[in-house]
FIVEX-865120 format. One line per 8 residues: number of its first residue (from 1); for each residue x, y, z of N, C-alpha, C, O, CB. Coordinates in pm, whole numbers, plus 50000, padded with zeros to 5 digits. Atoms other than C-alpha are relative to their C-alpha. Glycine has a CB too. Example, Ala and Ser with C-alpha at 12.3 -4.5 7.8 and 13.67 -1.06 7.14 Angstrom:
# residues 2
1 = 50089/49881/50000/51230/49550/50780/50090/50120/50000/50194/50118/50066/49901/50003/50125; 49918/49881/49994/51367/49894/50714/49923/50109/50073/49974/50220/50090/50041/50046/49858 .
END
This chain:
# residues 259
1 = 49940/50133/50013/79899/07637/22547/49954/49938/49869/49834/49926/49845/49961/49908/50121; 50030/50073/50122/79918/07463/22209/50035/49854/50024/50148/49822/50059/50076/50058/49878; 49977/50142/49977/79879/07086/22236/49972/49923/49872/49866/49940/49811/49912/49947/50116; 50015/50078/50121/79931/06847/21946/50030/49854/50030/50093/49822/50131/50092/50053/49888; 49974/50143/49980/79941/06470/21906/50046/49937/49870/49987/49958/49764/49874/49929/50052; 49948/50071/50116/80148/06256/21669/49915/49882/49961/49929/49830/49850/50139/49955/50027; 50081/50117/50032/79893/05975/21688/49902/50028/49888/49854/49934/49824/49926/49954/50123; 50095/49966/50105/79668/06164/21445/50058/49975/49862/49984/49965/49765/49958/50146/50013 .
9 = 49940/50033/50129/79918/06096/21169/50108/49893/50015/50218/49904/49962/50060/50126/49934; 49908/50111/49974/80081/05775/21286/50049/49935/49871/50165/49894/49863/49932/49895/50086; 49963/50069/50123/80079/05632/20932/50085/50087/49908/50132/50040/49805/49876/49955/49927; 49922/49908/50084/80261/05935/20792/50116/50055/50081/50118/50172/50117/49911/50116/49945; 49895/49963/49905/80577/05942/20996/50095/50105/49946/50177/50158/50022/50077/49880/50038; 49914/49897/50056/80748/06182/20759/49925/50133/49982/49977/50228/49924/50057/49954/49866; 50079/49877/50012/80473/06442/20779/50067/50116/50071/50132/50099/50174/49860/49979/50056; 49954/49877/49935/80569/06799/20857/49879/50089/50020/49813/50127/49923/50111/50073/49915 .
17 = 50115/49915/49969/80303/07005/21031/50047/50141/50033/50155/50161/50088/49918/49942/50118; 49971/49859/49971/80295/07384/21057/49909/50046/50114/49790/50017/50116/49980/50089/49873; 50077/49942/49890/80187/07560/21375/50028/50150/50004/50143/50192/49993/50037/49931/50137; 49985/49855/49994/80126/07934/21399/49956/50050/50138/49845/50023/50182/49919/50070/49887; 50028/49949/49865/80143/08108/21738/49998/50152/49996/50092/50215/49947/50106/49949/50102; 50018/49854/50003/80017/08464/21783/50036/50067/50132/50059/50188/50137/49858/50033/49963; 49976/49941/49868/80082/08512/22154/50149/50028/50020/50235/49964/49959/49948/49906/50111; 49860/49966/49973/80400/08670/22287/50063/49906/50103/50185/49905/50120/50010/50144/50050 .
25 = 49947/50102/49910/80433/08393/22547/49898/49888/50011/49778/49908/49992/50032/50059/50140; 50089/50114/49990/80292/08048/22599/50080/49872/50007/50196/49872/50050/49902/49996/49883; 49929/50128/49997/80382/07682/22566/49949/49909/49889/49836/49922/49841/49984/49932/50136; 50032/50101/50102/80386/07398/22314/50015/49863/50065/50113/49838/50135/50094/50013/49873; 49992/50137/49950/80313/07038/22406/49967/49907/49883/49856/49908/49831/49901/49976/50121; 50015/50093/50112/80362/06773/22137/50001/49859/50055/50106/49806/50091/50112/50020/49893; 50013/50134/49944/80232/06437/22254/50027/49896/49891/49983/49911/49777/49859/49980/50062; 49970/50111/50089/80360/06117/22093/50058/50050/49868/50001/50025/49762/49873/49917/49974 .
33 = 49947/49936/50121/80584/06302/21844/50040/49902/49890/50111/49805/49914/50118/50083/50036; 49957/50071/50122/80619/06161/21490/50015/50105/49891/49946/50207/49892/49898/49887/49958; 49980/49904/50107/80744/06336/21180/50070/50124/50052/50165/50116/50129/49867/50037/49936; 49937/49875/49960/80828/06701/21229/49897/50111/50013/49786/50102/49959/50108/50041/49899; 50088/49888/49971/80675/07027/21343/50077/50129/49972/50189/50148/50020/49950/49996/50149; 49942/49867/50020/80749/07378/21218/49917/50099/50082/49797/50112/50060/50003/50040/49848; 50069/49905/49913/80663/07641/21480/50026/50141/49948/50140/50189/49949/50046/49985/50148; 49991/49864/50052/80594/07984/21332/49947/50097/50105/49828/50097/50136/49922/50015/49868 .
41 = 50042/49898/49905/80587/08266/21586/49963/50125/49923/50047/50184/49856/50111/50029/50105; 50049/49883/50072/80375/08547/21448/49930/50094/50099/49807/50099/50102/49904/49959/49885; 50062/49913/49899/80321/08802/21727/49918/50111/49936/49943/50152/49822/50106/50061/50091; 50087/49893/50051/80054/09069/21687/50068/50136/50012/50016/50227/50076/49867/50001/50076; 49928/49873/50006/80309/09342/21630/50040/50025/49855/50029/49936/49771/50126/49999/50094; 49958/49964/50136/80435/09522/21322/50120/49916/49958/50216/49902/50035/50033/50151/49991; 49885/50077/50049/80668/09304/21110/50131/50079/50006/50239/50020/50016/49975/49954/49857; 49879/49917/49993/80910/09598/21117/50070/49986/50134/50190/50012/50145/49965/50147/49974 .
49 = 49941/50012/49865/80963/09533/21490/50059/49862/50025/50123/49841/50128/49894/50030/50105; 49953/50136/49979/81050/09164/21443/50151/49996/50025/50198/49917/50107/49965/49913/49880; 49854/50003/49987/81423/09242/21411/50047/50041/50139/50163/50018/50175/50062/50090/49895; 49963/49957/49865/81417/09386/21763/49957/49898/50106/49969/49924/50225/49937/50136/50030; 50051/50100/49905/81273/09068/21919/50099/49887/50024/50175/49847/49935/49869/49943/49949; 49925/50121/49963/81445/08783/22102/49897/49894/50040/49799/49923/50107/50102/50029/50117; 50083/50113/49963/81284/08440/22136/50076/49916/50101/50193/49884/50080/49960/49915/49874; 49940/50090/49901/81355/08229/22446/49908/49879/50018/49787/49895/50026/50025/50073/50136 .
57 = 50079/50119/49971/81243/07869/22501/50060/49929/50121/50182/49929/50142/49995/49905/49877; 49958/50073/49880/81257/07665/22820/49931/49863/49996/49812/49852/50026/49963/50078/50132; 50060/50133/50010/81204/07288/22768/49940/49954/50134/49992/49984/50241/50104/49899/49953; 50056/50062/49881/80978/07105/23011/50103/49904/50058/50188/49850/49987/49868/49927/49968; 49901/50083/49931/81171/06905/23268/50006/49859/49944/50113/49800/49936/49967/49995/50148; 50004/50138/50049/81057/06571/23122/49979/49994/49849/49935/49892/49797/49889/49924/50070; 50016/49997/50146/81052/06677/22755/50089/49895/49935/50207/49884/49967/50033/50141/49945; 49924/50106/50067/81159/06389/22530/49930/49962/49870/49810/49985/49852/50016/49876/50092 .
65 = 50059/50054/50122/81108/06238/22187/50030/50078/49874/49988/50037/49765/49856/49992/50016; 49972/49921/50120/81239/06507/21952/50121/50090/50022/50153/50128/50134/49877/50085/49962; 49896/49897/49999/81530/06733/21864/49936/50133/49958/49845/50137/49876/50117/49962/49904; 50051/49867/50034/81465/07107/21847/50112/50077/49928/50222/50093/49981/49951/50078/50128; 49903/49929/50082/81643/07301/21573/49956/50144/49977/49838/50177/49986/50021/49928/49866; 50024/49866/50053/81673/07663/21466/50013/49987/49849/50116/49941/49799/50101/50108/50060; 50000/50019/50144/81583/07671/21097/49989/50133/49927/49904/50216/49958/49886/49907/49958; 50007/49881/50085/81652/07941/20841/50042/49963/49859/50151/49912/49836/50089/50115/50056 .
73 = 49979/50031/50143/81626/07901/20463/50055/49860/49979/50150/49839/49903/50096/50103/49938; 49965/50140/50021/81656/07525/20489/50118/49949/50080/50144/49829/50081/50027/49979/49860; 49887/50044/49919/81961/07518/20718/49957/49980/50145/49885/50063/50201/50115/50103/49992; 50038/50034/49863/81924/07353/21058/50118/50014/50095/50230/49973/50064/49944/49858/50006; 49899/49988/49895/82116/07439/21374/49939/49940/50126/49836/49987/50174/50044/50150/50023; 50054/50069/49883/82065/07205/21671/49996/50092/50121/50097/50152/50159/50084/49874/50032; 50019/49914/49884/81924/07394/21969/49991/49914/50127/50062/49939/50225/49873/50087/49984; 50018/50088/49885/81808/07120/22209/49999/49856/49951/49912/49817/49873/49868/50034/50078 .
81 = 49993/50140/50041/81909/06757/22166/49906/49915/50085/49897/49934/50206/50146/49947/50011; 50088/50091/49927/81658/06487/22260/50078/49929/50110/50185/49872/50085/49936/49897/49903; 49934/50066/49888/81750/06354/22603/50086/50092/50084/50129/50054/50193/50084/49889/49950; 49924/49905/49918/81937/06664/22719/49926/50024/50130/49805/50049/50130/50022/50134/49923; 50062/49976/49869/81871/06705/23089/50071/50117/50067/50163/50098/50147/50006/49873/50090; 49943/49879/49942/81957/07062/23181/49888/50078/50067/49829/50166/50005/50073/50088/49892; 50113/49936/49932/81700/07172/23441/50008/50152/49993/50113/50212/50017/49994/49956/50145; 50015/49854/50001/81583/07531/23399/50083/50069/49892/50089/50192/49889/50039/50055/50134 .
89 = 49920/49935/50104/81811/07589/23099/49909/50070/49901/49806/50016/49860/50091/49897/49928; 50077/49919/50094/81683/07860/22867/50085/50023/49876/50204/50053/49887/49957/50136/50064; 49932/49980/50127/81776/07889/22499/49941/50122/49931/49820/50128/49910/49989/49873/49910; 50048/49877/50060/81752/08230/22334/50067/50025/49866/50182/49987/49845/50024/50119/50094; 49947/49964/50132/81799/08355/21979/49919/50117/49945/49805/50140/49984/49995/49879/49902; 50068/49888/50062/81711/08658/21771/49888/49951/49909/49903/49851/49840/50099/50086/49920; 50115/50039/50082/81373/08641/21597/50040/49986/49854/49989/49899/49783/49887/50104/50014; 49959/50002/50140/81547/08710/21266/50103/49891/49970/50147/49877/49855/50057/50135/49961 .
97 = 49904/50109/50022/81785/08413/21316/49933/49874/49946/50002/49781/49904/50072/49969/50129; 50071/50115/50053/81515/08169/21209/49883/49958/50087/49853/50021/50189/50095/49885/49984; 50114/50054/49925/81218/07964/21328/50036/49868/50065/50151/49823/50058/49879/49983/49908; 49976/50125/49929/81180/07644/21526/49954/49881/49915/49841/49879/49865/49927/49999/50136; 50029/50123/50072/81193/07305/21353/50019/49886/50100/50130/49863/50148/50092/49982/49872; 49996/50106/49899/81109/07013/21584/49982/49867/49929/49878/49842/49867/49890/50021/50111; 50003/50128/50072/81189/06667/21451/50000/49885/50099/50087/49874/50185/50121/49988/49905; 50011/50117/49913/81078/06349/21624/50117/49906/49976/50160/49889/49862/49867/49926/49978 .
105 = 49894/50101/50011/81351/06093/21694/49935/49862/49998/49829/49842/50057/50104/50013/50117; 50059/50135/50007/81291/05723/21619/49977/49943/50140/50066/49948/50225/50091/49905/49920; 50036/50052/49868/81112/05560/21913/49935/49863/49986/49861/49839/49891/49906/50098/50074; 50068/50130/49995/81008/05204/21999/49855/50019/50044/49764/49950/49997/50074/49903/50096; 50134/49980/49944/80708/05337/22190/49975/50150/50016/50012/50208/50118/49984/49927/50138; 50018/49854/49997/80604/05696/22108/49897/50042/50105/49893/50159/50145/49956/50051/49863; 50104/49962/49905/80313/05680/22355/50058/50045/50134/49987/50103/50216/49905/49884/50023; 49938/49962/49873/80562/05737/22637/50076/50134/49988/50141/50176/50084/50095/49889/50047 .
113 = 49921/49880/50022/80709/06057/22487/49910/50123/49984/49807/50119/49918/50089/49983/49876; 50064/49869/50019/80599/06419/22514/50111/50103/49988/50196/50116/50077/49901/50035/50120; 49904/49891/50018/80805/06705/22374/49927/50131/50031/49818/50155/49980/50060/50000/49855; 50067/49875/49968/80726/07045/22519/50094/50105/50055/50201/50075/50108/49891/49975/50099; 49920/49889/49947/80857/07385/22612/49913/50124/50015/49809/50138/49950/50120/50030/49907; 50058/49867/49990/80756/07730/22725/50077/50092/49907/50195/50069/49878/50003/50054/50148; 49930/49903/50082/80837/08024/22502/49960/50142/50040/49851/50165/50091/49971/49976/49851; 50025/49858/49977/80863/08401/22540/50063/50081/49889/50173/50049/49843/50054/50044/50139 .
121 = 49941/49902/50089/80917/08684/22296/50018/50129/50079/49928/50170/50152/49912/50023/49873; 49974/49876/49928/81077/09000/22432/50093/50087/49917/50155/50040/49821/50061/49972/50140; 49908/49912/50070/81271/09301/22318/50143/49957/50029/50170/49901/50135/49977/50148/50041; 49862/50043/49982/81644/09242/22273/50065/50065/50122/50153/50006/50185/50081/50033/49876; 49946/49932/49882/81720/09497/22546/49968/49927/50128/50054/49911/50215/49948/50142/50008; 50042/50074/49881/81520/09305/22806/50072/49867/50007/50116/49825/50114/49848/49978/50001; 49933/50130/50002/81672/08975/22696/50145/50012/50044/50196/49925/50114/49993/49938/49860; 49860/49984/49960/82024/09110/22739/50011/50029/50149/50111/49993/50211/50067/50112/49919 .
129 = 50003/49980/49855/81930/09223/23090/49997/49867/50073/50065/49848/50174/49880/50086/50041; 50018/50129/49934/81828/08868/23175/50117/49906/49978/50145/49819/50061/49872/49935/49951; 49893/50094/50034/82121/08697/23009/50128/50078/49970/50176/50079/49857/49961/49912/49879; 49875/49927/50017/82427/08912/23062/50114/49900/50007/50159/49860/50114/50017/50111/50109; 49900/50108/50007/82687/08665/22944/50134/50043/50060/50200/49964/50126/50020/49956/49854; 49866/49956/49962/82993/08875/23018/50020/50007/50152/50122/49961/50203/50030/50136/49940; 49984/49984/49855/82931/08953/23386/49864/49998/50068/49813/50103/50108/50075/50132/50034; 50136/50009/49947/82597/08821/23520/49987/50044/50145/49877/50077/50190/49951/49861/49986 .
137 = 50008/49967/49858/82686/08898/23883/50062/50136/50031/50079/50172/50147/50069/49893/50082; 49936/49870/49980/82845/09240/23831/49903/50097/50067/49787/50105/50027/50049/50058/49865; 50087/49899/49939/82708/09512/24062/49961/50107/49899/50038/50140/49808/50071/50065/50121; 50049/49897/50093/82501/09776/23883/50061/50135/50036/50087/50165/50152/49846/50009/50003; 49958/49862/49978/82626/10130/23838/49880/50082/50048/49767/50035/50041/50062/50062/49870; 50110/49913/49955/82422/10421/23979/49899/50020/49888/49779/50012/49911/50055/50136/50048; 50089/49975/50114/82281/10492/23632/49914/49877/49970/49796/49890/49940/50082/50040/49875; 50074/50123/50028/82182/10128/23582/49892/49975/50106/49783/49929/50073/50095/49881/49995 .
145 = 50099/50016/49893/82006/10117/23920/49881/50093/49977/49765/50050/49984/50063/50029/50137; 50108/49902/50019/81807/10435/23850/49914/49964/49879/49792/49984/49882/50059/50141/49981; 50077/50042/50117/81706/10302/23507/49918/49875/50031/49805/49861/49985/50093/49973/49881; 50071/50123/49962/81612/09963/23656/49874/50032/50079/49773/49963/50066/50092/49908/50081; 50117/49959/49921/81375/10139/23896/49884/50038/49908/49768/50014/49941/50036/50118/50092; 50104/49952/50093/81187/10283/23597/49947/49889/49910/49832/49894/49868/50054/50112/49915; 50035/50095/50106/81182/09978/23370/49977/49857/50048/49933/49774/49968/50106/49999/49899; 50010/50139/49953/81177/09665/23590/49855/49956/50018/49765/50038/50036/50074/49985/50131 .
153 = 50133/50057/49977/80879/09432/23626/49961/50004/50147/49843/50010/50180/49995/49856/49949; 50029/49985/49858/80911/09449/24003/50108/50087/50064/50226/50080/50029/49992/49862/50071; 49910/49913/49923/81066/09705/24240/49949/49997/50144/49837/50039/50171/50004/50149/49943; 50042/50008/49861/81056/09644/24615/50114/50039/50094/50232/50025/50060/49949/49858/50033; 49905/49985/49890/81228/09745/24935/49977/49883/50093/49865/49859/50138/49983/50138/50074; 50020/50118/49917/81293/09436/25141/50130/49948/50058/50238/50003/50035/49934/49892/49920; 49885/50062/49935/81525/09215/25339/50007/49853/49962/49906/49793/49924/49993/50016/50154; 49981/50142/50031/81670/08869/25279/49967/49919/50125/50036/49927/50227/50147/49972/49951 .
161 = 50041/50085/49888/81491/08624/25507/50078/49869/50001/50112/49816/50107/49850/49972/49993; 49929/50128/50012/81666/08313/25378/50049/49985/49857/50002/50055/49767/49908/49880/50041; 49946/50029/50134/81863/08179/25081/50005/49849/49983/50057/49778/50069/50142/50065/49980; 49996/50143/50032/81818/07836/24921/50079/49980/49872/50047/50039/49769/49856/49942/49987; 49919/50029/50119/82080/07704/24681/49954/49869/49937/49941/49767/50005/50150/49994/50035; 50040/50120/50073/81970/07457/24414/50114/49962/49906/50124/50014/49795/49866/50023/49922; 49879/50035/50075/82290/07293/24291/49968/49939/49864/50035/49969/49766/50085/49903/50081; 50033/50067/50126/82122/07081/24023/49960/50101/49893/49997/50086/49776/49886/49899/50022 .
169 = 50047/49901/50097/81961/07382/23859/50093/50121/49992/50069/50213/49914/49861/50046/50037; 49902/49892/50001/82259/07610/23931/49933/50136/50027/49966/50237/49965/50075/50004/49865; 50073/49878/49966/82025/07866/24085/49993/50020/50151/50007/49926/50229/49859/49996/49940; 50022/49964/49861/81973/08047/24413/49862/50064/50012/49824/50149/49932/50112/50096/50053; 50130/49939/49970/81630/08129/24556/50017/50092/50120/50057/50047/50227/49890/49892/50027; 49992/49902/49892/81624/08446/24766/49859/50018/50056/49768/50061/49985/50060/50137/49949; 50130/49984/49934/81336/08449/25014/49998/50141/50060/50076/50173/50149/49975/49889/50112; 49999/49858/49968/81244/08814/25056/49880/50038/50086/49767/49999/50058/50001/50083/49872 .
177 = 50105/49936/49923/81046/08994/25322/49984/50143/49949/50082/50218/49944/50031/49998/50153; 50023/49871/50067/80887/09304/25167/49959/50107/50102/49864/50090/50177/49891/49985/49892; 50036/49886/49915/80884/09635/25354/49919/50104/49923/49832/50170/49980/50126/50065/50057; 50078/49909/50083/80753/09843/25064/49997/49948/49858/50101/49914/49801/50057/50143/50005; 50018/50048/50136/80613/09737/24729/49975/50120/49909/49872/50187/49919/49882/49898/49991; 50015/49889/50094/80669/09995/24457/49927/49956/49874/49842/50029/49822/50139/50058/49964; 50062/50048/50124/80568/09784/24158/50020/49850/49987/50123/49796/50025/50060/50073/49877; 49983/50138/50043/80502/09429/24046/49898/49971/49891/49781/50007/49903/49984/49900/50120 .
185 = 50088/50033/50112/80358/09301/23718/49920/49874/50028/49805/49863/49986/50081/49983/49872; 50068/50124/49963/80271/08957/23852/49998/49990/50152/50076/50056/50220/50071/49875/49936; 50017/50007/49854/80161/08859/24200/50102/49904/50063/50065/49805/50127/49857/49954/50034; 49894/50081/49942/80497/08715/24302/50011/50028/50149/50036/49937/50227/50134/50029/49931; 49992/49960/49859/80496/08907/24630/49859/50016/50054/49780/50096/50003/50083/50133/50018; 50136/50004/49948/80188/08841/24840/49999/50002/50152/50099/49970/50217/49927/49877/49949; 50020/50007/49856/80052/08874/25191/49995/49854/50042/49931/49772/49977/49870/50073/50043; 49998/50139/49955/80117/08557/25389/49959/49991/50147/50007/50068/50230/50138/49939/49979 .
193 = 50034/50032/49861/79955/08422/25704/49929/50112/50073/49890/50214/50014/50123/49964/50075; 50073/49904/49917/79795/08609/25988/50082/50124/50032/50028/50227/50072/49957/49934/50128; 49914/49886/49967/80096/08837/26034/49986/50114/49899/50030/50226/49923/50146/49956/50006; 50019/49902/50107/80000/09017/25711/50132/50061/49953/50140/50180/49923/49907/50110/50047; 49873/49959/50056/80361/09035/25603/50006/49958/49853/49958/49852/49816/50119/49940/50079; 49983/50032/50141/80445/09047/25233/50125/49916/49983/50229/49946/50041/50007/50128/49913; 49887/50090/50025/80672/08768/25112/50007/49968/49851/49910/49984/49777/49986/49870/50083; 49985/50043/50138/80812/08647/24782/50137/49938/49977/50224/49944/50064/49978/50117/49906 .
201 = 49873/50064/50035/81093/08463/24607/50055/50060/49872/49981/50087/49777/49982/49847/49984; 49931/49949/50119/81349/08594/24359/50112/49902/49969/50183/49857/50059/50056/50146/50023; 49896/50094/50040/81582/08369/24161/50117/50074/49935/50101/50178/49871/49944/49894/49902; 49881/49948/50066/81937/08438/24050/50096/49882/49978/50066/49769/50017/50067/50114/50086; 49904/50106/50029/82243/08240/23937/50075/49958/50126/50110/50041/50209/50099/50045/49892; 49928/50053/49885/82413/08015/24191/50140/50060/50009/50191/50084/50118/50009/49848/49992; 49863/49948/50003/82752/08152/24081/50013/50139/50060/50123/50183/50093/50052/50002/49859; 49994/49865/49943/82659/08496/24214/50024/49997/50151/50060/50099/50210/49870/50075/49971 .
209 = 49963/50017/49860/82701/08359/24568/49923/50087/50098/49981/50140/50192/50143/50028/50015; 50082/49919/49909/82412/08542/24736/49995/49935/50137/49971/49815/50149/49858/50019/49944; 50004/50049/49862/82425/08508/25114/49897/50082/50079/49871/50198/50045/50141/50008/50066; 50089/49922/49914/82176/08608/25384/50076/50118/50059/50192/50104/50097/49940/49912/50112; 49934/49881/49946/82253/08961/25505/49901/50090/50070/49782/50089/50039/50071/50077/49889; 50087/49908/49927/82117/09221/25742/49972/50124/49917/50041/50153/49819/50064/50039/50134; 50032/49873/50065/81954/09544/25635/49908/49984/49881/49878/49874/49836/50126/50069/49957; 50093/49997/50112/81724/09647/25353/50073/50019/49868/50177/50084/49861/49897/50111/50020 .
217 = 49950/49985/50136/81789/09623/24981/49887/50052/49912/49770/50039/49945/50056/49865/49946; 50097/49969/50103/81616/09764/24677/50013/49889/49896/50112/49883/49823/50023/50144/49937; 49998/50110/50095/81530/09456/24470/49925/50040/49874/49810/50081/49880/49938/49873/50062; 50066/49977/50128/81455/09506/24102/50024/49877/49913/50113/49797/49940/50054/50130/49931; 49978/50112/50090/81421/09256/23820/49884/49982/49905/49795/50066/49895/50022/49874/50079; 50101/50027/50103/81207/09099/23552/49936/49863/50020/49995/49773/50080/50061/50008/49861; 50068/50128/50001/80954/08821/23520/50048/49922/49878/50055/49976/49767/49846/50017/49998; 49950/50082/50109/81084/08534/23311/49946/49859/50021/49981/49792/50118/50156/50000/49994 .
225 = 50065/50129/49990/80880/08218/23250/49930/49984/50135/49938/49879/50199/50101/49887/49979; 50079/50004/49878/80663/08304/23548/50078/50014/50129/50021/50003/50237/49926/49875/50004; 49916/49987/49880/80956/08356/23787/50061/50139/50006/50089/50201/49904/50111/49892/50001; 49933/49871/49980/81103/08673/23935/50150/49978/49993/50206/49901/50071/49959/50065/50136; 49855/50011/50017/81464/08708/23817/50065/50128/50047/50021/50238/50013/50038/49970/49853; 49936/49884/49939/81700/08938/24004/50073/50085/49898/50146/50034/49813/50096/49954/50108; 49925/49904/50078/81829/09251/23835/50096/50075/50092/50181/50013/50156/49905/50099/49926; 49917/49921/49909/81995/09536/24024/49944/49990/50142/49822/49992/50161/50007/50149/49954 .
233 = 50045/50014/49861/81982/09502/24403/50099/50068/50095/50168/50001/50170/49984/49851/50037; 49910/49930/49907/82177/09775/24588/49942/50002/50140/49822/49982/50160/50026/50143/49951; 50052/49974/49865/82154/09828/24961/49911/50124/49993/49937/50217/49917/50118/50021/50105; 50100/49894/50013/81860/10058/25021/50059/50138/50032/50023/50236/49968/49882/49972/50091; 49939/49871/49966/82070/10331/25185/50083/50054/49883/50090/50175/49862/50088/49985/50126; 49924/49957/50117/82293/10337/24875/49906/50051/49891/49936/50150/49824/50086/49884/49946; 50099/49952/50098/81986/10368/24652/49949/50137/50038/49936/50224/49952/49883/49901/49990; 50047/49868/49957/81859/10659/24862/50101/50110/49965/50064/50218/49919/49974/50001/50152 .
241 = 49895/49903/50032/82193/10835/24817/50002/50032/49850/50000/50149/49812/50137/49947/50045; 49989/49975/50144/82210/10787/24439/49874/50065/49944/49881/50144/49850/50028/49869/49926; 50125/49940/50045/81843/10879/24395/49998/50149/50032/49959/50231/49949/49879/49931/50063; 50000/49860/49959/81884/11204/24591/50099/50080/49915/50068/50192/49873/50036/50013/50149; 49901/49929/50080/82200/11298/24401/49948/50026/49859/49966/50134/49804/50132/49920/49994; 50053/49984/50134/82029/11240/24067/49885/50101/49998/49873/50181/49905/49952/49864/49945; 50115/49909/49996/81715/11427/24172/50047/50145/50017/49991/50236/49956/49905/49961/50114; 49947/49865/49980/81917/11727/24293/50054/50059/49870/50050/50180/49849/50110/49999/50107 .
249 = 49945/49954/50128/82077/11745/23948/49896/49995/49888/49925/50030/49773/50121/49916/49963; 50105/50012/50102/81746/11682/23768/50028/49887/49901/49985/49893/49786/49986/50132/49924; 49958/50108/50090/81887/11359/23624/49930/49868/50028/49958/49769/49960/50149/49982/50009; 50065/50127/49973/81662/11095/23778/49899/49971/49890/49816/50057/49859/49931/50003/50138; 50085/50030/50115/81481/10918/23491/49852/49984/50031/49769/49995/49941/50047/49877/49935; 50141/50006/49962/81158/10870/23687/49987/50021/50150/50084/50007/50225/49937/49864/49959; 50028/49976/49858/80996/10950/24022/49956/49870/50065/49877/49795/50008/49892/50111/50019; 50043/50119/49929/80960/10675/24279/49970/50028/50147/49889/49957/50206/50106/49892/49989 .
257 = 50023/49974/49858/80968/10829/24627/50069/49895/50084/50005/49800/50128/49851/50002/50033; 49922/50108/49941/81247/10631/24794/49990/49985/50151/50062/49904/50209/50140/50018/49965; 50006/50006/49853/81144/10685/25158/49941/49867/50047/49928/49843/50167/49915/50116/50056 .
END
């Protein structure tokens, strides 16, 4: 977490400060914004790999007091307008498209304003998985499912216990009961209560129309801003079929043991 305050240069309202961030994910909090802030993301990777990176930012729910621009060679492109209220909205751009230029907007009382957002850097392939603009709810092909099993941040066999729709955020929360945990990068799925059952939540787009259903599914997906986002999710019996067919032909990209 990088935290800055505009009160330290109240008398220099046209000041432009530079901030350098080395982590691949984190957050920026600019209290009492005045002047402008240039955010330089400098991950600890080879500069040659920068062109393969995507940057995503997710403004805090109550972020206010500044406009956020994408800046490249002096040209500004508005990314997030001060006062925009789009809960859970994520803004992504290629690392080579420019850096972040955050400019405070005129305020009567800056002490009531805090501009902030979370950020993540990821490979362009992962970003396109998370933000498939053309068909975000399209079922995965057999090949895509088998690849998702190998590359996803979480892979579980489970059932849908309940579904909660959040109209304001245009998202659906899938409450999952876990029968078998193959992999998870973060502790999204945990033992709950005395029953010692594994539970967890996965988010997806409201437009996908997920409904509670019987039977087991293979849930795969990625972690994004601390939340599990749904990727491929075939019925488990269908996954068993496609896995066996691929294994018989020696075409399965990795071993998982689907029983």
